[in-house]
Each structure stands twice: as C-alpha cells, then as structure tokens.
N, C-alpha and C positions, 0 to 999 in steps of 0.2 A: 682837952685842948683839941681844936679842930686841926686836922692834918693839912699843911700847906703844900699844894701841888707845885712842884718845880718844873716849869715848862722847859722842853728842850730849847737850847739857846745856841747862838753863834758866839764864839770868842775870836777876836782878831788879835793875832800874835805878830810880833816882830822877830825876824830872823837875826840871831846874834851874829852869824856869818855876814849878814848884810850890813852890820855896823862897822865892819873892818874899814879903817881908813877915814871914817867920818870925824869931822871936827869943825872948829869955828872958821877954818880957812878952806872950806869946801873939800876937805880931805887932803889938801896939799901939804899941810903941816899942822902941828898942834892938835893931834888926834885926841878926842875926848877920852878921859880915863874910864875905867870900868864903872865906877860909881856914877860918873856923869852920864854915861850911856844909859844905865838902868834908870836913872832919874828922868832923863828926857823921854825914854820909852813910856814910863808911867804917866808923866805929865801930858804926853801927847794922846793919852786915852787908850793905849793898847791894854789888852786884858792879860797878856803874858808874853813870854819869850820862848822861842824855839832855838835851842843851842846844843852844846855838847855835854857829855856826862863829866862833871867835875870830880876830882879826887883830892884827897889830902886836905891841905889848908884851903884850897880853892873851894872845896865843898862847903866848908864852914862859912866862907865869905859869901857864897851864893845863897845859902840858907838865910843869912842875915839880911841881904839885900832884897830877896824875894819876900820875906816877911815884912820888911820895912815899907815896901811899896805895894804890898798885897798883889803880887803878880803870880800867875800860874807858870809852870815850867814843863817843857817837853824836850826830848833829846833825839839825836840822830845816831843811827848805828849802821855799820858797813860790814856785815858778816858774809862769809862765803858758805858756811855750813850751819846746820841746826845747832850743833854743839857750840859754835862761836856765838850764836845769838843767845843760847842758854847762859853762857858765862856773862854776857852783857846784861841780860835781864836780871840776873842775880845782883850785879853791881848796881843796877838801877833801883832795885828794891832796897838795897842797903842805903843808897842816897836818900830815898824816902820822899822825894818831891816830884817824881816823874809822873805826869798825867798820861802820857802815851809816848811810844817810840816810833819815829819815822825811820823805816828800814830801806836802805838801798842794798839789794842783794848783789854782791860783787862777783857774779857769775854770768857775764854777758854772752858767753858762747855755749852755755848749757841749754839744751833744747829737749823737746819731747817728754817722754815719761820721767826721765831723771829730773827735769825741771819741775814737772808737776809734783813729784814726790817731795822735792825740796820745799816748794811753797806750801804744800799740804802739811809737812812737818813743822814748818815755822808757824803756820796758822794754829795748829794744835798746841804747840809750845806756848804761844801767846795766851791762849785760853787757860791752860793749866797754870801758868805763872801769875795770872791775874793782872797783867799789864798789857793794855791794848798795843798791838804792833801793826802798823799799816805799811804795806809795800808800796814804795813810790814808783810811779811811772817815770823812768829816768833813763837817759842815754848811758851807755857803758855799764849797764846792769842787766839783770835777768829779764827786765821788762823793756829793754831798749827797742824792741821791734813791736809795732802796733798789732800786727797780725798775730804774733805769738801771744801777746798779752790778752787779746780777745779769747784765744784758745784757753789760756790759763783760767780766765773767768768762767768759761763754760765747763771746765774740768775740775776746778777746785771750788766747790759750792760756797765755802765760808771765807774765801779770799777777800780781804779788805784792803782798799787802796787809798793812797794819797794821790790825788789827781793833780798832775802838772803837765798839761798838754803842750806847753812850750817845747818840750823835748820832741814830741811827735811832729809838731808843725815845722821845726827846723830840720829834723831828720828826713822828713818827707818833702822838704822844700815846698811847703804849702803856701805859696803866695796868694792863692785862692783856695777855698775849701770845696772839694768836689763832693758830690752826693755819696760816692763810695767811701771816701774818708770820713764824712760826717756819720754815716751809718756805723762804722767801726768805732769811732769815738763815743757815740751815744751808747754803744754796748757796754762801755766801761762805767758810765756815770751811776748806774744803780749800785755800784760797790763803793761809792764815795764815802770815806770816813774822815778825810781831811783834804784841804785844798791848798796848793802853793800858788801864789799870785806872781806871775811873770808873763809878759807878752812877747811873742816871737813874730817876726814878719816872714818867716820861711827862709830867711838867709842868715839872720843873726838870732841867737837864742834869747837875747834880752835887749829890747830896744827902748828908747825914750818915747814916752807918750806925751805929745804936746798938750799943754794946758792953756786955756784961755779964760780969764776972768775968774769969778767965784762960783759957788754953788747956791742954788735956791733952797727954800725951806724943805722941799720935797726930796732933796738928795743931791744928785749930780746934775748940774745944768746941762742942757742939750749940747751947748757948744763949749763946755768946759774942757773936754778932752776929745780930740779927733784923731783917729787913726783907723784905717780900714779893717785892721785885724782886731782892734779892741772890741768891736761889737760881737765878734765870734767868741772871744774869751769871756766876755760878760755873759753871753748866752750859755756857755758851758758851765761857768761858775754857778749861775742860777739853776741850771739843770741838775748839777750835783747837789746843791742845797735842797732842792725840792725832793730829789730821790732820798737823800739822807733823812729829811723831815718825815717822810711817809713811814719810815721804819723806826724812827727814834722813840725811845722810851722816856718816861719821866726822869728829869735830871740830866739827860744826855747832853753832851757838848760837841759842837762841830767846830774844829779849829780851822781858821783861815789864816795862813801864814803869808805875810808880806815878805817875799824872799827875793830881793834884788841883790845879786852878788857883786862884789868888788871886781876890779880887773883881774883876770882877763874876761870874766863874764861881761862886765860893763865895757862899753865901747869907749875907746880913748883916741885922742889926737895929740900930736906933738906940738909943743909951744916953741918959741924962738930959741929956747935953751935945750931943746930936745927932751924936755920932761913930758911924761905921758899924763894928759889931763882928761878926766872923764867928761863926756859930752852931756851927761845927765846929772841932775842932783838927786841921788838915790834917796835921800831923806824925804824930800818933798814928793817924789814919785811913790814912795811907800805910803805916805799919808794919803795920797790920792787913791791908792788901791784900798786902803782901809775904809775910806769914805764910800767907795764903790761897793765894797762888801756889805757894809751896813745898809746901804740903799737897796741893794739886791735882796737882802734878808727881809726887808719890809714887804717884798712882793711874794715871799714864799707862802 
C-alpha cells in the first residue's frame, strides 16, 4: 500500500474559557449547557477545543463529547516550577486526550539566569514527557516583558512559544507599532508553535473588531472588518504561520485558538438596571477570527 503523506495543517480551536457566559440571550441569561457548547463548537466548524484538564467524572464526560463530535483537545497549565509542570504533564498523560499544553509560567518577577534555567528545564521536561508544551507570551507571567522574552529566545534554543501579541501591545501601549517594537516582535515569530487570537488597541487587551457585510469566496472581504490594529495582528499571525510551516514535519499541526475572554477581559457597559453588558458578541467575533485564520493559511 502506498504511504499517504499527511501534510502539515492548521487546526482552528475554540477557547473553552471564551465560552463562559455565552447563551441564547447574548450571555445575559440562559447560558448554554456544556453539551450545547460542545455541539455548537463542532457545528461551527472548529477542529477542537482548548480548555482545562478535567478530572474524575468530568474526564469521562469530556472523553464522550470529544469522541462524539470528533474534536481535538488541548489544555492550559499554570506552573511556577519544573516540578509542578511535571505533575501536570503526568495528569495530562493519564487523561489521554491532550494534544499539547499551553503553559503560562507564573513567575513574572523571575529574571536573568534563573529564568533561563526554568524555561530550559520546562522545555527539556516537555520533550522527555512526550507532550508538547508551549510557553505563552502573556502578562503576569515569566514572559510578560517583551525585551526579556526576546532574550529567552536567544538563550534557550529549543524554547517553543504560544504567540499572543495582544499582551505586548497593551503592556507597551502600542497605539501604533514602532520599527523598534516590530523588530522585537518579529524576533519571536520563528518560535511559533501555536497562536492565540485576540486584538488589542494598545489601551484595552481585547477589543471588538467591527464587521461589515459578508466575506467573498476568497476569504475575508476587504471591508468586512476594519480596525487599524487588525492589519498588524493579521500580519503577525501570517508571519507565525509561515515560520511554523518552514520547520513543520509530516503530520504536524499548528493550533490557532480563538481566545476571546469573558468580562473583565471583554469590555462592558452598564444598562439602565446597572447590569454589565458586553459591547461585543464574542461568539461572532470568534467566528470572524476563525475565518481570518483559514484565509491567512491559504497564503502560507
């Protein structure tokens, strides 16, 4: 039998955290059940879910739903030490359905050689455990500072990243992107192993992207979504995809996670009864990012 080559591919995932509060009343009430959320994710064409590591009866429930809807699954971890990540990876192996682990290293004030050793240790542990673990570029973690993260990339040769530049845009108040900032951001893209989709305007970490009309057959229509920062994020996402594709092997998967968080990530306003109402429809915004991701992938 002729061997079938499995080309490297993009998988578009939905963040389970991003499903919090969603329902038929725009999140104000009647939140969808777990089963309803998984069904809607599958019917919307997502390839999988990025969530938390379930345990006990919840683990059995997740296995059933993932099998039923043929969805991949990945999880998030928040270790402070190599030992904590080791414990987590063992639990992930026991669960048996984890494609990769997105890691937020909860040591925001660790710097220099100690930080390098911690990241190098986590990188080696991931390799030996056989579960890919990608360090997310995220505020409040070891990668919260763009300058330091670029140093980590230079000093930890095998460091693999989840790229989420919204954190650097808001932390650096990048209402525009300077040549200096662009050079630093570009230095991280060759380490792209997954991408989190969120757009920051330099003041808020997560903004609503206006949408106008529908998309054409080639992907995203020119005037479907307009925001001055969106063009930068699309350029960074495409750059990460291209860097990943150059190094990808047969059967490799690049996860693109539509990760739009609920309040307080999502911007809210008060109604007449002082209820906090989101200004955005997270579900439709996530679908927009999914379409953008697939359109960009066609250009890789």
